[in-house]
All heavy atoms as TSV, in Angstrom:
chain	resi	resn	atom	element	x	y	z
A	1	THR	N	N	-40.965	4.544	53.615
A	1	THR	CA	C	-40.117	4.326	54.846
A	1	THR	C	C	-38.650	4.489	54.469
A	1	THR	O	O	-38.253	4.651	53.408
A	1	THR	CB	C	-40.453	2.962	55.462
A	1	THR	OG1	O	-39.842	1.982	54.574
A	1	THR	CG2	C	-41.884	2.743	55.767
A	2	ARG	N	N	-37.829	4.313	55.532
A	2	ARG	CA	C	-36.416	4.535	55.377
A	2	ARG	C	C	-35.800	3.471	54.496
A	2	ARG	O	O	-34.843	3.761	53.731
A	2	ARG	CB	C	-35.746	4.515	56.777
A	2	ARG	CG	C	-36.030	5.690	57.598
A	2	ARG	CD	C	-35.190	5.607	58.889
A	2	ARG	NE	N	-35.535	6.747	59.802
A	2	ARG	CZ	C	-35.192	6.845	60.981
A	2	ARG	NH1	N	-34.488	5.831	61.585
A	2	ARG	NH2	N	-35.506	7.915	61.650
A	3	LEU	N	N	-36.268	2.233	54.609
A	3	LEU	CA	C	-35.741	1.166	53.715
A	3	LEU	C	C	-35.990	1.425	52.255
A	3	LEU	O	O	-35.101	1.203	51.454
A	3	LEU	CB	C	-36.379	-0.154	54.178
A	3	LEU	CG	C	-35.935	-1.393	53.367
A	3	LEU	CD1	C	-34.419	-1.594	53.576
A	3	LEU	CD2	C	-36.720	-2.589	53.816
A	4	HIS	N	N	-37.199	1.915	51.914
A	4	HIS	CA	C	-37.432	2.359	50.582
A	4	HIS	C	C	-36.532	3.418	50.027
A	4	HIS	O	O	-36.118	3.385	48.886
A	4	HIS	CB	C	-38.920	2.708	50.425
A	4	HIS	CG	C	-39.854	1.451	50.623
A	4	HIS	ND1	N	-40.695	1.424	51.682
A	4	HIS	CD2	C	-40.061	0.418	49.790
A	4	HIS	CE1	C	-41.414	0.330	51.489
A	4	HIS	NE2	N	-41.073	-0.349	50.483
A	5	VAL	N	N	-36.368	4.356	50.874
A	5	VAL	CA	C	-35.492	5.560	50.482
A	5	VAL	C	C	-34.040	5.080	50.284
A	5	VAL	O	O	-33.390	5.350	49.376
A	5	VAL	CB	C	-35.537	6.677	51.530
A	5	VAL	CG1	C	-34.527	7.692	51.207
A	5	VAL	CG2	C	-36.929	7.216	51.612
A	6	ALA	N	N	-33.564	4.114	51.254
A	6	ALA	CA	C	-32.237	3.571	51.177
A	6	ALA	C	C	-32.086	2.813	49.883
A	6	ALA	O	O	-31.048	2.814	49.166
A	6	ALA	CB	C	-31.894	2.840	52.400
A	7	LEU	N	N	-33.060	1.915	49.651
A	7	LEU	CA	C	-32.975	1.110	48.455
A	7	LEU	C	C	-33.039	2.001	47.106
A	7	LEU	O	O	-32.361	1.682	46.165
A	7	LEU	CB	C	-34.097	0.084	48.404
A	7	LEU	CG	C	-33.904	-1.088	49.397
A	7	LEU	CD1	C	-35.086	-2.048	49.413
A	7	LEU	CD2	C	-32.674	-1.908	49.081
A	8	ALA	N	N	-33.812	2.962	47.119
A	8	ALA	CA	C	-33.877	3.968	46.017
A	8	ALA	C	C	-32.528	4.611	45.779
A	8	ALA	O	O	-32.096	4.767	44.551
A	8	ALA	CB	C	-34.987	4.908	46.204
A	9	LEU	N	N	-31.924	5.100	46.893
A	9	LEU	CA	C	-30.643	5.676	46.690
A	9	LEU	C	C	-29.541	4.751	46.239
A	9	LEU	O	O	-28.634	5.038	45.461
A	9	LEU	CB	C	-30.214	6.328	48.059
A	9	LEU	CG	C	-31.023	7.586	48.441
A	9	LEU	CD1	C	-30.576	8.036	49.885
A	9	LEU	CD2	C	-30.868	8.738	47.432
A	10	LEU	N	N	-29.599	3.564	46.738
A	10	LEU	CA	C	-28.693	2.520	46.360
A	10	LEU	C	C	-28.860	2.155	44.844
A	10	LEU	O	O	-27.864	2.017	44.118
A	10	LEU	CB	C	-28.917	1.251	47.225
A	10	LEU	CG	C	-27.891	0.094	46.906
A	10	LEU	CD1	C	-26.447	0.545	47.242
A	10	LEU	CD2	C	-28.196	-1.117	47.753
A	11	GLY	N	N	-30.120	2.142	44.443
A	11	GLY	CA	C	-30.365	1.892	43.083
A	11	GLY	C	C	-29.925	3.006	42.113
A	11	GLY	O	O	-29.309	2.832	41.043
A	12	PHE	N	N	-30.090	4.215	42.585
A	12	PHE	CA	C	-29.677	5.360	41.840
A	12	PHE	C	C	-28.164	5.341	41.725
A	12	PHE	O	O	-27.555	5.652	40.690
A	12	PHE	CB	C	-30.167	6.696	42.443
A	12	PHE	CG	C	-29.677	7.944	41.810
A	12	PHE	CD1	C	-30.255	8.239	40.585
A	12	PHE	CD2	C	-28.726	8.678	42.346
A	12	PHE	CE1	C	-29.792	9.408	39.857
A	12	PHE	CE2	C	-28.371	9.849	41.680
A	12	PHE	CZ	C	-28.864	10.142	40.440
A	13	ALA	N	N	-27.481	5.100	42.849
A	13	ALA	CA	C	-25.996	5.063	42.954
A	13	ALA	C	C	-25.435	3.929	41.987
A	13	ALA	O	O	-24.458	4.183	41.270
A	13	ALA	CB	C	-25.522	4.808	44.298
A	14	ALA	N	N	-26.124	2.828	41.910
A	14	ALA	CA	C	-25.716	1.696	41.048
A	14	ALA	C	C	-25.922	2.116	39.588
A	14	ALA	O	O	-25.058	1.922	38.754
A	14	ALA	CB	C	-26.496	0.492	41.370
A	15	ALA	N	N	-26.994	2.873	39.235
A	15	ALA	CA	C	-27.237	3.309	37.964
A	15	ALA	C	C	-26.209	4.346	37.458
A	15	ALA	O	O	-25.692	4.287	36.299
A	15	ALA	CB	C	-28.598	3.915	37.736
A	16	VAL	N	N	-25.788	5.244	38.352
A	16	VAL	CA	C	-24.703	6.184	38.096
A	16	VAL	C	C	-23.424	5.476	37.893
A	16	VAL	O	O	-22.607	5.846	36.958
A	16	VAL	CB	C	-24.630	7.322	39.188
A	16	VAL	CG1	C	-23.335	8.096	39.051
A	16	VAL	CG2	C	-25.861	8.124	39.189
A	17	ALA	N	N	-23.112	4.548	38.735
A	17	ALA	CA	C	-21.824	3.762	38.629
A	17	ALA	C	C	-21.798	3.038	37.229
A	17	ALA	O	O	-20.717	3.010	36.611
A	17	ALA	CB	C	-21.691	2.769	39.732
A	18	VAL	N	N	-22.854	2.454	36.832
A	18	VAL	CA	C	-22.946	1.743	35.598
A	18	VAL	C	C	-22.704	2.733	34.376
A	18	VAL	O	O	-22.007	2.527	33.497
A	18	VAL	CB	C	-24.237	0.963	35.378
A	18	VAL	CG1	C	-24.510	0.548	33.972
A	18	VAL	CG2	C	-24.293	-0.178	36.317
A	19	ALA	N	N	-23.305	3.954	34.466
A	19	ALA	CA	C	-23.177	4.919	33.446
A	19	ALA	C	C	-21.648	5.388	33.398
A	19	ALA	O	O	-21.231	5.559	32.330
A	19	ALA	CB	C	-24.087	6.139	33.697
A	20	VAL	N	N	-21.039	5.633	34.550
A	20	VAL	CA	C	-19.702	6.016	34.545
A	20	VAL	C	C	-18.797	4.962	33.980
A	20	VAL	O	O	-17.904	5.229	33.144
A	20	VAL	CB	C	-19.237	6.427	35.961
A	20	VAL	CG1	C	-17.824	6.578	36.139
A	20	VAL	CG2	C	-19.940	7.688	36.517
A	21	LEU	N	N	-18.996	3.705	34.321
A	21	LEU	CA	C	-18.186	2.660	33.855
A	21	LEU	C	C	-18.383	2.411	32.390
A	21	LEU	O	O	-17.504	2.104	31.662
A	21	LEU	CB	C	-18.442	1.303	34.592
A	21	LEU	CG	C	-18.019	1.292	36.122
A	21	LEU	CD1	C	-18.545	0.019	36.739
A	21	LEU	CD2	C	-16.532	1.467	36.132
A	22	ALA	N	N	-19.601	2.550	31.880
A	22	ALA	CA	C	-19.789	2.450	30.418
A	22	ALA	C	C	-19.170	3.566	29.642
A	22	ALA	O	O	-18.592	3.281	28.617
A	22	ALA	CB	C	-21.372	2.601	30.172
A	23	ARG	N	N	-19.127	4.784	30.184
A	23	ARG	CA	C	-18.408	5.857	29.513
A	23	ARG	C	C	-16.931	5.633	29.480
A	23	ARG	O	O	-16.271	5.768	28.518
A	23	ARG	CB	C	-18.719	7.185	30.160
A	23	ARG	CG	C	-18.050	8.349	29.503
A	23	ARG	CD	C	-18.295	9.654	30.204
A	23	ARG	NE	N	-19.707	9.936	30.273
A	23	ARG	CZ	C	-20.186	11.050	30.729
A	23	ARG	NH1	N	-19.354	12.008	31.197
A	23	ARG	NH2	N	-21.519	11.330	30.770
A	24	ARG	N	N	-16.358	5.091	30.575
A	24	ARG	CA	C	-15.017	4.830	30.755
A	24	ARG	C	C	-14.627	3.725	29.769
A	24	ARG	O	O	-13.592	3.721	29.119
A	24	ARG	CB	C	-14.541	4.391	32.108
A	24	ARG	CG	C	-13.108	4.207	32.316
A	24	ARG	CD	C	-12.749	3.850	33.699
A	24	ARG	NE	N	-13.086	4.846	34.664
A	24	ARG	CZ	C	-13.031	4.668	36.012
A	24	ARG	NH1	N	-12.585	3.551	36.461
A	24	ARG	NH2	N	-13.405	5.651	36.788
A	25	LEU	N	N	-15.454	2.629	29.669
A	25	LEU	CA	C	-15.192	1.513	28.789
A	25	LEU	C	C	-15.150	2.086	27.284
A	25	LEU	O	O	-14.355	1.639	26.543
A	25	LEU	CB	C	-16.280	0.552	28.952
A	25	LEU	CG	C	-16.197	-0.748	27.996
A	25	LEU	CD1	C	-14.887	-1.459	28.293
A	25	LEU	CD2	C	-17.429	-1.612	28.258
A	26	HIS	N	N	-16.158	2.931	27.013
A	26	HIS	CA	C	-16.238	3.433	25.548
A	26	HIS	C	C	-14.969	4.207	25.230
A	26	HIS	O	O	-14.286	4.123	24.179
A	26	HIS	CB	C	-17.396	4.363	25.450
A	26	HIS	CG	C	-17.538	4.908	24.050
A	26	HIS	ND1	N	-17.918	4.105	23.000
A	26	HIS	CD2	C	-17.484	6.139	23.598
A	26	HIS	CE1	C	-17.950	4.901	21.896
A	26	HIS	NE2	N	-17.682	6.085	22.328
A	27	ARG	N	N	-14.496	5.041	26.213
A	27	ARG	CA	C	-13.324	5.825	25.988
A	27	ARG	C	C	-12.026	4.949	25.793
A	27	ARG	O	O	-11.223	5.191	24.973
A	27	ARG	CB	C	-13.090	6.815	27.144
A	27	ARG	CG	C	-13.446	8.235	26.918
A	27	ARG	CD	C	-12.871	9.180	27.979
A	27	ARG	NE	N	-12.851	8.548	29.292
A	27	ARG	CZ	C	-13.492	9.016	30.293
A	27	ARG	NH1	N	-14.355	9.943	30.185
A	27	ARG	NH2	N	-13.455	8.388	31.446
A	28	THR	N	N	-11.975	3.975	26.665
A	28	THR	CA	C	-10.880	3.012	26.632
A	28	THR	C	C	-10.807	2.275	25.313
A	28	THR	O	O	-9.772	2.020	24.626
A	28	THR	CB	C	-10.864	2.020	27.816
A	28	THR	OG1	O	-10.800	2.761	28.979
A	28	THR	CG2	C	-9.710	1.116	27.796
A	29	ALA	N	N	-11.987	1.761	24.857
A	29	ALA	CA	C	-12.084	1.074	23.610
A	29	ALA	C	C	-11.748	1.998	22.424
A	29	ALA	O	O	-11.009	1.518	21.547
A	29	ALA	CB	C	-13.470	0.567	23.380
A	30	ALA	N	N	-12.125	3.258	22.458
A	30	ALA	CA	C	-11.708	4.191	21.343
A	30	ALA	C	C	-10.201	4.405	21.392
A	30	ALA	O	O	-9.560	4.454	20.370
A	30	ALA	CB	C	-12.418	5.474	21.504
A	31	THR	N	N	-9.605	4.572	22.628
A	31	THR	CA	C	-8.147	4.730	22.612
A	31	THR	C	C	-7.411	3.470	22.108
A	31	THR	O	O	-6.435	3.574	21.413
A	31	THR	CB	C	-7.780	4.993	24.146
A	31	THR	OG1	O	-8.416	6.163	24.508
A	31	THR	CG2	C	-6.293	5.188	24.281
A	32	LEU	N	N	-7.848	2.376	22.557
A	32	LEU	CA	C	-7.255	1.138	22.147
A	32	LEU	C	C	-7.317	0.926	20.618
A	32	LEU	O	O	-6.415	0.495	19.893
A	32	LEU	CB	C	-7.798	-0.146	22.902
A	32	LEU	CG	C	-7.422	-0.208	24.286
A	32	LEU	CD1	C	-8.196	-1.409	24.998
A	32	LEU	CD2	C	-5.914	-0.314	24.536
A	33	GLU	N	N	-8.471	1.269	20.073
A	33	GLU	CA	C	-8.623	1.106	18.588
A	33	GLU	C	C	-7.701	2.148	17.885
A	33	GLU	O	O	-7.110	1.706	16.884
A	33	GLU	CB	C	-10.131	1.467	18.188
A	33	GLU	CG	C	-10.421	1.408	16.631
A	33	GLU	CD	C	-9.975	0.152	16.012
A	33	GLU	OE1	O	-10.006	-0.935	16.656
A	33	GLU	OE2	O	-9.617	0.143	14.848
A	34	ALA	N	N	-7.548	3.334	18.438
A	34	ALA	CA	C	-6.615	4.266	17.795
A	34	ALA	C	C	-5.137	3.723	17.824
A	34	ALA	O	O	-4.405	3.798	16.903
A	34	ALA	CB	C	-6.660	5.573	18.414
A	35	GLN	N	N	-4.790	3.119	18.984
A	35	GLN	CA	C	-3.465	2.577	19.120
A	35	GLN	C	C	-3.248	1.427	18.251
A	35	GLN	O	O	-2.201	1.116	17.604
A	35	GLN	CB	C	-3.234	2.100	20.501
A	35	GLN	CG	C	-3.051	3.380	21.479
A	35	GLN	CD	C	-2.930	2.919	22.926
A	35	GLN	OE1	O	-3.128	1.715	23.315
A	35	GLN	NE2	N	-2.547	3.864	23.786
A	36	ARG	N	N	-4.346	0.615	18.047
A	36	ARG	CA	C	-4.182	-0.644	17.191
A	36	ARG	C	C	-3.992	-0.175	15.680
A	36	ARG	O	O	-3.181	-0.735	14.989
A	36	ARG	CB	C	-5.502	-1.508	17.222
A	36	ARG	CG	C	-5.352	-2.780	16.444
A	36	ARG	CD	C	-6.753	-3.237	15.968
A	36	ARG	NE	N	-7.489	-2.331	15.131
A	36	ARG	CZ	C	-7.181	-2.104	13.870
A	36	ARG	NH1	N	-6.269	-2.661	13.242
A	36	ARG	NH2	N	-7.931	-1.164	13.183
A	37	ALA	N	N	-4.729	0.874	15.295
A	37	ALA	CA	C	-4.539	1.421	13.937
A	37	ALA	C	C	-3.194	1.986	13.751
A	37	ALA	O	O	-2.555	1.755	12.723
A	37	ALA	CB	C	-5.642	2.538	13.682
A	38	ALA	N	N	-2.631	2.687	14.760
A	38	ALA	CA	C	-1.332	3.253	14.681
A	38	ALA	C	C	-0.262	2.142	14.541
A	38	ALA	O	O	0.676	2.188	13.746
A	38	ALA	CB	C	-1.050	4.104	15.771
A	39	LEU	N	N	-0.466	1.085	15.354
A	39	LEU	CA	C	0.471	-0.041	15.229
A	39	LEU	C	C	0.383	-0.751	13.935
A	39	LEU	O	O	1.375	-1.153	13.356
A	39	LEU	CB	C	0.164	-1.104	16.363
A	39	LEU	CG	C	1.009	-2.295	16.411
A	39	LEU	CD1	C	2.374	-1.996	16.586
A	39	LEU	CD2	C	0.492	-3.216	17.485
A	40	ALA	N	N	-0.812	-0.863	13.356
A	40	ALA	CA	C	-0.953	-1.508	12.046
A	40	ALA	C	C	-0.196	-0.704	10.953
A	40	ALA	O	O	0.473	-1.216	10.069
A	40	ALA	CB	C	-2.433	-1.680	11.676
A	41	ARG	N	N	-0.380	0.667	11.052
A	41	ARG	CA	C	0.339	1.531	10.038
A	41	ARG	C	C	1.882	1.391	10.276
A	41	ARG	O	O	2.610	1.324	9.319
A	41	ARG	CB	C	-0.066	2.967	10.269
A	41	ARG	CG	C	-1.417	3.282	9.765
A	41	ARG	CD	C	-1.723	4.763	9.741
A	41	ARG	NE	N	-1.455	5.408	11.057
A	41	ARG	CZ	C	-2.470	5.601	11.972
A	41	ARG	NH1	N	-3.589	5.076	11.772
A	41	ARG	NH2	N	-2.175	6.151	13.060
A	42	SER	N	N	2.347	1.256	11.518
A	42	SER	CA	C	3.781	1.122	11.727
A	42	SER	C	C	4.274	-0.238	11.258
A	42	SER	O	O	5.381	-0.249	10.619
A	42	SER	CB	C	4.017	1.226	13.297
A	42	SER	OG	O	5.341	0.953	13.570
A	43	VAL	N	N	3.500	-1.314	11.411
A	43	VAL	CA	C	3.908	-2.613	10.922
A	43	VAL	C	C	4.033	-2.550	9.427
A	43	VAL	O	O	4.926	-3.135	8.857
A	43	VAL	CB	C	3.018	-3.684	11.545
A	43	VAL	CG1	C	3.302	-5.009	10.700
A	43	VAL	CG2	C	3.246	-3.880	12.966
A	44	GLU	N	N	3.012	-2.021	8.780
A	44	GLU	CA	C	3.062	-1.901	7.264
A	44	GLU	C	C	4.171	-1.107	6.804
A	44	GLU	O	O	4.841	-1.496	5.814
A	44	GLU	CB	C	1.677	-1.323	6.803
A	44	GLU	CG	C	1.664	-1.182	5.268
A	44	GLU	CD	C	1.881	-2.437	4.521
A	44	GLU	OE1	O	1.603	-3.626	5.051
A	44	GLU	OE2	O	2.496	-2.300	3.421
A	45	GLY	N	N	4.455	0.009	7.481
A	45	GLY	CA	C	5.618	0.809	7.105
A	45	GLY	C	C	6.896	0.067	7.207
A	45	GLY	O	O	7.793	0.123	6.300
A	46	ARG	N	N	7.027	-0.647	8.277
A	46	ARG	CA	C	8.175	-1.514	8.507
A	46	ARG	C	C	8.330	-2.549	7.385
A	46	ARG	O	O	9.494	-2.785	6.879
A	46	ARG	CB	C	8.187	-2.154	9.847
A	46	ARG	CG	C	9.372	-3.079	10.097
A	46	ARG	CD	C	9.264	-3.712	11.438
A	46	ARG	NE	N	10.324	-4.643	11.777
A	46	ARG	CZ	C	10.199	-5.955	11.463
A	46	ARG	NH1	N	9.178	-6.453	11.068
A	46	ARG	NH2	N	11.262	-6.737	11.704
A	47	ALA	N	N	7.239	-3.167	7.051
A	47	ALA	CA	C	7.255	-4.194	6.010
A	47	ALA	C	C	7.714	-3.635	4.686
A	47	ALA	O	O	8.449	-4.199	3.904
A	47	ALA	CB	C	5.948	-4.972	5.934
A	48	ARG	N	N	7.202	-2.459	4.399
A	48	ARG	CA	C	7.515	-1.689	3.122
A	48	ARG	C	C	8.974	-1.412	3.101
A	48	ARG	O	O	9.587	-1.622	2.056
A	48	ARG	CB	C	6.663	-0.521	3.003
A	48	ARG	CG	C	6.305	-0.043	1.610
A	48	ARG	CD	C	5.334	1.102	1.465
A	48	ARG	NE	N	4.330	1.150	2.534
A	48	ARG	CZ	C	4.134	2.120	3.379
A	48	ARG	NH1	N	4.918	3.233	3.350
A	48	ARG	NH2	N	3.257	2.060	4.280
A	49	LEU	N	N	9.453	-0.973	4.248
A	49	LEU	CA	C	10.998	-0.593	4.253
A	49	LEU	C	C	11.755	-1.848	4.073
A	49	LEU	O	O	12.790	-1.853	3.297
A	49	LEU	CB	C	11.205	0.078	5.690
A	49	LEU	CG	C	12.736	0.286	5.879
A	49	LEU	CD1	C	13.235	1.357	4.996
A	49	LEU	CD2	C	12.944	0.709	7.406
A	50	MET	N	N	11.441	-2.948	4.693
A	50	MET	CA	C	12.181	-4.165	4.565
A	50	MET	C	C	12.145	-4.699	3.114
A	50	MET	O	O	13.132	-5.193	2.591
A	50	MET	CB	C	11.663	-5.195	5.514
A	50	MET	CG	C	11.929	-4.840	7.044
A	50	MET	SD	S	13.651	-4.395	7.387
A	50	MET	CE	C	14.418	-5.944	7.191
A	51	ARG	N	N	10.946	-4.547	2.496
A	51	ARG	CA	C	10.862	-5.033	1.131
A	51	ARG	C	C	11.765	-4.182	0.213
A	51	ARG	O	O	12.490	-4.707	-0.669
A	51	ARG	CB	C	9.433	-4.923	0.578
A	51	ARG	CG	C	8.589	-6.075	1.043
A	51	ARG	CD	C	7.168	-6.055	0.328
A	51	ARG	NE	N	6.460	-4.784	0.406
A	51	ARG	CZ	C	5.600	-4.513	1.332
A	51	ARG	NH1	N	5.249	-5.433	2.217
A	51	ARG	NH2	N	4.880	-3.322	1.237
A	52	GLY	N	N	11.826	-2.862	0.476
A	52	GLY	CA	C	12.663	-1.963	-0.247
A	52	GLY	C	C	14.102	-2.296	-0.084
A	52	GLY	O	O	14.904	-2.343	-1.033
A	53	ILE	N	N	14.553	-2.463	1.165
A	53	ILE	CA	C	15.908	-2.777	1.465
A	53	ILE	C	C	16.325	-4.099	0.812
A	53	ILE	O	O	17.438	-4.258	0.199
A	53	ILE	CB	C	16.189	-2.800	2.925
A	53	ILE	CG1	C	16.067	-1.403	3.547
A	53	ILE	CG2	C	17.482	-3.439	3.291
A	53	ILE	CD1	C	16.169	-1.272	5.039
A	54	SER	N	N	15.461	-5.067	0.936
A	54	SER	CA	C	15.758	-6.381	0.418
A	54	SER	C	C	15.825	-6.312	-1.184
A	54	SER	O	O	16.823	-6.874	-1.761
A	54	SER	CB	C	14.578	-7.366	0.672
A	54	SER	OG	O	14.765	-8.548	0.039
A	55	HIS	N	N	14.997	-5.540	-1.836
A	55	HIS	CA	C	15.095	-5.387	-3.237
A	55	HIS	C	C	16.366	-4.585	-3.588
A	55	HIS	O	O	17.100	-5.029	-4.500
A	55	HIS	CB	C	13.881	-4.528	-3.755
A	55	HIS	CG	C	14.021	-4.162	-5.204
A	55	HIS	ND1	N	13.654	-5.183	-6.190
A	55	HIS	CD2	C	14.222	-3.032	-5.816
A	55	HIS	CE1	C	13.854	-4.557	-7.328
A	55	HIS	NE2	N	14.216	-3.264	-7.143
A	56	ASP	N	N	16.739	-3.584	-2.851
A	56	ASP	CA	C	17.967	-2.819	-3.181
A	56	ASP	C	C	19.260	-3.532	-2.963
A	56	ASP	O	O	20.226	-3.286	-3.594
A	56	ASP	CB	C	17.946	-1.494	-2.372
A	56	ASP	CG	C	16.876	-0.493	-2.825
A	56	ASP	OD1	O	16.317	-0.680	-3.942
A	56	ASP	OD2	O	16.611	0.469	-2.058
A	57	LEU	N	N	19.136	-4.521	-2.103
A	57	LEU	CA	C	20.378	-5.342	-1.867
A	57	LEU	C	C	20.539	-6.513	-2.817
A	57	LEU	O	O	21.605	-6.941	-3.238
A	57	LEU	CB	C	20.394	-5.948	-0.418
A	57	LEU	CG	C	20.637	-4.875	0.662
A	57	LEU	CD1	C	20.513	-5.556	2.029
A	57	LEU	CD2	C	21.971	-4.226	0.504
A	58	LYS	N	N	19.363	-7.063	-3.218
A	58	LYS	CA	C	19.323	-8.248	-4.119
A	58	LYS	C	C	19.914	-7.962	-5.481
A	58	LYS	O	O	20.621	-8.689	-6.067
A	58	LYS	CB	C	17.946	-8.821	-4.145
A	58	LYS	CG	C	17.545	-9.770	-3.054
A	58	LYS	CD	C	16.241	-10.320	-3.313
A	58	LYS	CE	C	15.676	-11.111	-2.135
A	58	LYS	NZ	N	14.239	-11.545	-2.353
A	59	ASN	N	N	19.455	-6.811	-6.034
A	59	ASN	CA	C	19.891	-6.406	-7.395
A	59	ASN	C	C	21.352	-6.347	-7.513
A	59	ASN	O	O	21.977	-6.922	-8.459
A	59	ASN	CB	C	19.130	-5.132	-7.850
A	59	ASN	CG	C	17.695	-5.492	-8.218
A	59	ASN	OD1	O	17.340	-6.590	-8.364
A	59	ASN	ND2	N	16.919	-4.371	-8.383
A	60	PRO	N	N	22.075	-5.578	-6.659
A	60	PRO	CA	C	23.559	-5.489	-6.845
A	60	PRO	C	C	24.283	-6.847	-6.561
A	60	PRO	O	O	25.214	-7.155	-7.231
A	60	PRO	CB	C	23.996	-4.455	-5.820
A	60	PRO	CG	C	22.736	-3.611	-5.502
A	60	PRO	CD	C	21.608	-4.503	-5.715
A	61	MET	N	N	23.619	-7.584	-5.664
A	61	MET	CA	C	24.272	-8.882	-5.331
A	61	MET	C	C	24.150	-9.836	-6.564
A	61	MET	O	O	25.086	-10.590	-6.790
A	61	MET	CB	C	23.556	-9.574	-4.122
A	61	MET	CG	C	23.841	-8.788	-2.731
A	61	MET	SD	S	25.600	-8.739	-2.323
A	61	MET	CE	C	25.807	-10.376	-1.797
A	62	HIS	N	N	23.017	-9.754	-7.208
A	62	HIS	CA	C	22.843	-10.599	-8.352
A	62	HIS	C	C	23.846	-10.160	-9.486
A	62	HIS	O	O	24.333	-10.923	-10.271
A	62	HIS	CB	C	21.388	-10.574	-8.904
A	62	HIS	CG	C	20.508	-11.367	-8.055
A	62	HIS	ND1	N	19.062	-11.395	-8.134
A	62	HIS	CD2	C	20.656	-12.260	-6.989
A	62	HIS	CE1	C	18.583	-12.148	-7.311
A	62	HIS	NE2	N	19.532	-12.755	-6.510
A	63	ALA	N	N	24.010	-8.828	-9.608
A	63	ALA	CA	C	24.921	-8.366	-10.599
A	63	ALA	C	C	26.371	-8.810	-10.248
A	63	ALA	O	O	27.135	-9.188	-11.190
A	63	ALA	CB	C	24.839	-6.758	-10.637
A	64	ILE	N	N	26.745	-8.689	-9.039
A	64	ILE	CA	C	28.094	-9.119	-8.597
A	64	ILE	C	C	28.216	-10.588	-8.947
A	64	ILE	O	O	29.303	-11.075	-9.394
A	64	ILE	CB	C	28.329	-8.784	-7.174
A	64	ILE	CG1	C	28.408	-7.240	-6.919
A	64	ILE	CG2	C	29.546	-9.453	-6.604
A	64	ILE	CD1	C	28.351	-6.857	-5.483
A	65	ASP	N	N	27.241	-11.441	-8.564
A	65	ASP	CA	C	27.238	-12.784	-8.774
A	65	ASP	C	C	27.398	-13.141	-10.290
A	65	ASP	O	O	28.213	-14.027	-10.751
A	65	ASP	CB	C	25.993	-13.525	-8.275
A	65	ASP	CG	C	26.025	-14.992	-8.314
A	65	ASP	OD1	O	27.096	-15.534	-7.974
A	65	ASP	OD2	O	25.026	-15.666	-8.636
A	66	GLY	N	N	26.671	-12.342	-11.167
A	66	GLY	CA	C	26.787	-12.500	-12.507
A	66	GLY	C	C	28.132	-12.248	-13.072
A	66	GLY	O	O	28.748	-12.935	-13.938
A	67	HIS	N	N	28.762	-11.063	-12.615
A	67	HIS	CA	C	30.058	-10.776	-12.982
A	67	HIS	C	C	31.142	-11.750	-12.654
A	67	HIS	O	O	32.116	-12.075	-13.309
A	67	HIS	CB	C	30.502	-9.341	-12.501
A	67	HIS	CG	C	29.729	-8.294	-13.240
A	67	HIS	ND1	N	29.627	-8.062	-14.594
A	67	HIS	CD2	C	28.873	-7.242	-12.774
A	67	HIS	CE1	C	28.877	-7.092	-14.907
A	67	HIS	NE2	N	28.418	-6.485	-13.806
A	68	ALA	N	N	30.959	-12.218	-11.337
A	68	ALA	CA	C	31.850	-13.223	-10.873
A	68	ALA	C	C	31.733	-14.525	-11.700
A	68	ALA	O	O	32.803	-15.135	-11.954
A	68	ALA	CB	C	31.528	-13.592	-9.440
A	69	ALA	N	N	30.588	-14.882	-12.128
A	69	ALA	CA	C	30.448	-16.108	-12.987
A	69	ALA	C	C	31.085	-15.827	-14.336
A	69	ALA	O	O	31.723	-16.775	-14.884
A	69	ALA	CB	C	28.945	-16.345	-13.165
A	70	LEU	N	N	31.100	-14.619	-14.870
A	70	LEU	CA	C	31.715	-14.324	-16.122
A	70	LEU	C	C	33.230	-14.414	-15.964
A	70	LEU	O	O	33.912	-14.773	-16.902
A	70	LEU	CB	C	31.236	-12.949	-16.605
A	70	LEU	CG	C	29.884	-12.845	-17.192
A	70	LEU	CD1	C	29.569	-11.369	-17.539
A	70	LEU	CD2	C	29.664	-13.695	-18.428
A	71	LEU	N	N	33.709	-13.976	-14.787
A	71	LEU	CA	C	35.162	-13.966	-14.608
A	71	LEU	C	C	35.683	-15.339	-14.454
A	71	LEU	O	O	36.884	-15.612	-14.756
A	71	LEU	CB	C	35.550	-13.112	-13.384
A	71	LEU	CG	C	35.344	-11.621	-13.543
A	71	LEU	CD1	C	35.537	-10.993	-12.244
A	71	LEU	CD2	C	36.340	-11.125	-14.613
A	72	GLU	N	N	34.852	-16.307	-14.003
A	72	GLU	CA	C	35.343	-17.668	-13.775
A	72	GLU	C	C	35.523	-18.241	-15.122
A	72	GLU	O	O	36.279	-18.975	-15.555
A	72	GLU	CB	C	34.256	-18.501	-12.965
A	72	GLU	CG	C	34.370	-18.128	-11.492
A	72	GLU	CD	C	33.282	-18.897	-10.696
A	72	GLU	OE1	O	32.421	-19.564	-11.376
A	72	GLU	OE2	O	33.331	-18.900	-9.457
């Protein structure tokens, strides 16, 4: 009857909608994972840069401090 056909079409439409949403969710999750990995690389690069700058500034400062102590 018409009710059965309508319910079957509604079920089919729901199944298609679930499939489309699942595909969209998978794509979004993949995109977010790629962005998270890029952010992690960026944060590690920044940390490496800051460690290098800190090291490069500490050594001359310690030398200056040592020479100042000798002059005193």
